[in-house]
C-alpha positions as CSV (number, residue, x, y, z in Angstrom):
1,M,-5.9,-4.2,10.4
2,E,-5.5,-8.0,11.4
3,N,-1.8,-7.8,11.6
4,L,-1.9,-5.1,14.0
5,A,-4.3,-6.8,16.1
6,L,-1.9,-9.9,16.3
7,L,1.0,-7.7,17.0
8,R,-0.9,-5.8,19.9
9,E,-1.7,-9.3,21.1
10,G,2.0,-10.4,20.8
11,K,1.1,-13.3,18.9
12,L,3.4,-12.0,16.0
13,D,7.2,-10.7,16.4
14,I,6.8,-8.4,13.4
15,A,4.4,-8.1,10.5
16,L,3.9,-6.2,7.4
17,V,1.2,-3.4,7.8
18,Q,0.0,-1.0,4.8
19,G,0.6,2.6,5.7
20,E,-2.8,4.1,5.7
21,A,-3.8,1.3,8.4
22,L,-0.5,2.3,10.2
23,Q,-1.3,6.0,10.1
24,E,-5.1,5.5,11.5
25,V,-3.5,3.6,14.4
26,F,-0.7,5.8,15.4
27,S,-3.4,8.7,15.0
28,G,-5.5,6.7,18.0
29,Y,-8.1,4.8,16.2
30,G,-8.7,1.5,17.9
31,G,-6.9,2.5,21.2
32,G,-3.8,3.9,19.3
33,A,-0.4,1.9,19.1
34,P,1.4,1.8,22.7
35,G,4.6,0.1,22.0
36,L,4.4,-0.8,18.4
37,G,7.6,0.2,16.8
38,I,8.5,0.8,13.0
39,I,11.4,-1.3,11.5
40,I,11.8,-0.4,7.9
41,A,9.7,0.7,5.1
42,M,9.1,-2.2,2.4
43,Y,7.5,-0.7,-0.5
44,S,5.4,2.0,-2.1
45,S,2.1,0.8,-3.3
46,P,0.9,3.4,-5.7
47,G,-3.0,2.7,-5.9
48,M,-5.3,2.3,-9.3
49,F,-8.2,0.4,-10.6
50,A,-7.9,-2.1,-13.2
51,V,-10.6,-3.0,-15.5
52,R,-10.4,-5.1,-18.8
53,K,-9.1,-3.4,-21.6
54,D,-12.0,-4.2,-23.7
55,S,-14.6,-2.2,-21.1
56,P,-15.7,0.9,-22.0
57,Y,-14.7,2.5,-18.5
58,R,-12.0,5.3,-19.3
59,S,-11.9,7.4,-15.9
60,I,-12.6,6.3,-12.1
61,R,-15.6,8.3,-12.2
62,D,-17.0,5.9,-14.9
63,L,-17.3,3.1,-12.1
64,V,-19.6,5.1,-10.1
65,G,-22.7,2.8,-10.0
66,K,-20.6,-0.3,-11.0
67,P,-19.8,-3.5,-9.1
68,V,-15.8,-2.8,-8.0
69,A,-14.0,-5.2,-5.9
70,F,-12.3,-3.0,-3.5
71,G,-10.1,-6.5,-1.8
72,A,-10.3,-8.2,1.6
73,A,-12.5,-6.3,3.9
74,G,-10.4,-4.9,6.7
75,S,-7.3,-4.9,4.3
76,G,-4.7,-1.9,4.3
77,L,-6.0,-1.8,0.5
78,V,-9.4,-1.1,1.2
79,I,-8.9,1.6,3.6
80,M,-6.5,3.3,1.1
81,A,-9.4,3.2,-1.7
82,R,-11.4,4.9,0.7
83,S,-9.7,7.7,1.4
84,V,-8.7,8.3,-2.4
85,L,-12.2,8.1,-3.2
86,D,-13.0,10.6,-0.2
87,G,-10.5,13.0,-1.4
88,M,-12.5,12.8,-4.9
89,G,-15.7,13.4,-3.6
90,L,-16.9,9.9,-3.7
91,D,-18.1,7.2,-1.1
92,Q,-17.0,3.9,-1.4
93,D,-20.2,2.1,-0.2
94,R,-22.7,4.7,-1.7
95,D,-21.4,5.6,-5.0
96,F,-20.2,2.0,-6.1
97,E,-21.5,-1.3,-5.4
98,A,-18.6,-2.2,-3.3
99,L,-17.6,-5.7,-3.4
100,Y,-15.5,-7.0,-0.2
101,L,-13.7,-10.3,-1.1
102,E,-13.2,-13.2,1.4
103,H,-10.0,-14.1,-0.4
104,A,-8.1,-11.5,-2.3
105,A,-7.3,-13.6,-5.0
106,D,-10.7,-13.9,-6.2
107,G,-10.8,-10.4,-7.2
108,P,-9.1,-10.7,-10.9
109,A,-11.3,-13.5,-11.7
110,M,-14.3,-11.6,-10.9
111,V,-13.3,-8.7,-13.0
112,L,-12.3,-11.3,-16.2
113,D,-15.6,-12.6,-15.8
114,N,-17.4,-9.2,-15.8
115,R,-18.8,-9.9,-12.2
116,A,-17.1,-6.8,-11.4
117,A,-16.4,-3.9,-13.4
118,A,-12.9,-3.0,-11.6
119,L,-10.5,-4.5,-9.2
120,W,-8.6,-1.7,-6.7
121,G,-5.5,-2.5,-5.9
122,G,-1.5,-1.1,-5.6
123,G,2.0,-1.5,-6.2
124,I,4.6,-2.7,-8.8
125,N,4.1,-6.5,-9.9
126,W,1.0,-6.8,-7.6
127,P,-0.4,-10.2,-8.7
128,G,-4.1,-9.1,-9.0
129,F,-3.0,-6.6,-11.6
130,E,-0.4,-8.8,-13.3
131,A,-3.3,-11.7,-13.6
132,I,-5.7,-9.2,-15.6
133,A,-2.8,-7.6,-17.7
134,T,-1.5,-11.1,-18.8
135,S,-5.1,-12.4,-19.5
136,P,-6.4,-12.6,-23.2
137,S,-8.4,-9.5,-22.5
138,G,-5.6,-7.2,-21.1
139,A,-5.8,-4.4,-18.7
140,R,-6.6,-0.9,-18.6
141,F,-5.5,1.1,-15.3
142,L,-7.4,4.1,-14.0
143,V,-5.6,6.7,-11.7
144,P,-6.9,10.1,-10.5
145,G,-6.6,13.1,-12.5
146,P,-4.0,15.8,-11.7
147,G,-6.6,18.3,-9.9
148,E,-8.0,15.0,-8.0
149,I,-4.5,14.2,-7.1
150,D,-4.1,17.8,-5.4
151,R,-7.4,17.4,-3.8
152,I,-6.8,14.0,-2.2
153,L,-3.4,14.7,-0.8
154,A,-4.8,18.1,0.5
155,R,-7.7,16.2,2.3
156,H,-5.2,12.9,3.3
157,P,-1.9,14.1,4.0
158,A,-0.8,10.8,4.7
159,L,-0.8,9.6,1.2
160,W,1.8,10.3,-1.3
161,R,2.1,11.3,-4.7
162,L,3.5,8.2,-6.4
163,T,4.4,7.2,-9.9
164,V,4.1,3.5,-11.7
165,P,6.6,3.5,-14.4
166,A,6.0,2.8,-17.8
167,N,5.9,-1.0,-18.7
168,S,5.4,-2.0,-14.9
169,Y,2.5,-4.0,-16.6
170,P,2.0,-5.7,-19.6
171,G,0.5,-3.0,-21.9
172,Q,1.0,-0.4,-19.8
173,D,2.8,1.8,-22.1
174,R,3.0,5.3,-20.3
175,P,3.8,6.2,-16.9
176,L,0.8,6.8,-14.5
177,D,0.6,9.4,-11.7
178,T,-1.5,8.3,-9.0
179,V,-1.3,8.6,-5.3
180,G,-0.5,5.7,-2.4
181,S,1.1,4.9,0.6
182,W,3.9,2.7,1.9
183,S,3.9,-0.6,3.6
184,F,6.1,-0.8,6.9
185,V,7.6,-3.7,9.0
186,L,6.1,-3.4,12.4
187,A,7.4,-4.6,15.4
188,R,5.2,-5.7,18.5
189,P,5.2,-4.4,22.0
190,G,8.4,-5.5,23.8
191,L,10.2,-6.8,20.9
192,P,14.1,-6.6,22.3
193,D,16.1,-3.5,20.9
194,S,18.7,-5.9,20.0
195,V,16.7,-7.9,17.8
196,A,15.0,-5.0,15.6
197,Y,18.8,-3.8,15.6
198,R,19.9,-6.8,13.9
199,I,16.9,-7.2,11.5
200,V,17.6,-3.4,10.2
201,R,21.2,-4.1,10.4
202,A,20.8,-7.1,8.1
203,L,18.3,-5.3,5.7
204,R,20.8,-2.3,5.6
205,Q,23.9,-4.7,4.7
206,N,22.3,-6.5,2.3
207,E,20.2,-3.7,0.3
208,A,21.8,-4.4,-2.9
209,L,21.4,-8.3,-3.0
210,L,17.8,-7.9,-1.8
211,A,17.3,-5.4,-4.9
212,A,18.8,-7.8,-7.4
213,R,16.4,-10.6,-6.3
214,L,13.1,-8.9,-6.3
215,V,11.6,-5.7,-7.7
216,Q,9.8,-4.5,-4.7
217,A,13.1,-4.6,-2.6
218,R,14.6,-2.1,-4.5
219,E,12.3,0.5,-2.2
220,T,13.5,-1.4,0.9
221,T,16.0,0.8,1.7
222,L,16.8,3.2,5.2
223,A,16.7,6.3,3.2
224,N,13.1,5.6,1.8
225,T,12.2,4.5,5.7
226,L,13.4,8.0,6.8
227,A,11.5,9.6,3.7
228,A,8.2,7.5,4.5
229,V,7.7,7.4,8.2
230,P,5.3,9.8,9.6
231,R,7.5,11.0,12.8
232,R,11.1,9.7,13.6
233,D,9.9,8.6,17.1
234,L,7.7,5.9,15.6
235,L,10.9,4.0,14.8
236,H,11.7,1.1,17.0
237,P,14.3,1.8,19.6
238,G,16.6,-0.3,18.0
239,V,16.3,0.8,14.8
240,R,17.3,4.3,16.2
241,R,20.0,2.9,17.8
242,Y,21.3,1.7,14.5
243,L,20.8,5.1,12.6
244,R,22.5,6.9,15.2
245,E,25.7,4.6,14.8
246,I,25.9,5.0,10.7
247,G,25.1,8.6,11.0
248,M,21.6,8.6,9.6
249,D,19.9,10.1,13.1
250,Q,19.8,13.7,11.7
């Protein structure tokens, strides 16, 4: 949410915004988002909990009543966790000893030294999960069950059904079905159409190059953007102009 405030104030030209935070703002929360425009979807964030592999926790419900590191207060991941748990009939603050971090990087250490039973996070090659998975204890990942996923999506349609491919993290030998959201590059109000146009054109023309250099960038495509945006009119006008030029505005 901090990035959204900075965009509104014109202190940033573009910024990365997690999908749950974006959805809240475009729905009118906090005064809405007049003038903000989506440039591109960056990557999806499948949400899950990481626990030490030698812990007794086998499901999300095993974590009820336990200290859980949900991330930095006000971050998009914290908002997503709240939605996921709400869809399961759980309350983030009532049913867990919720830990909100001053520094997101503190989360893995808290799990590894047992100050926290679990760390919530999202994404492929996410640093917090990598730190736990590559530690001597290793990691186990906890995701909603199939029926729970259906209930979460029914209650929070802004979330997506997503899969973490097998071997995305050390010791994770099977795919994990879960829910999550997309993160978007958002432009401040008044960012010139020509700037947004050049940014999205450069990203489109270099999709293969970016994908070869960074795993997460494989998802940074216009096709994924069009599939992930809540509504086409939320795209920046400069982006919509480029889409018309290349025949992707249908």
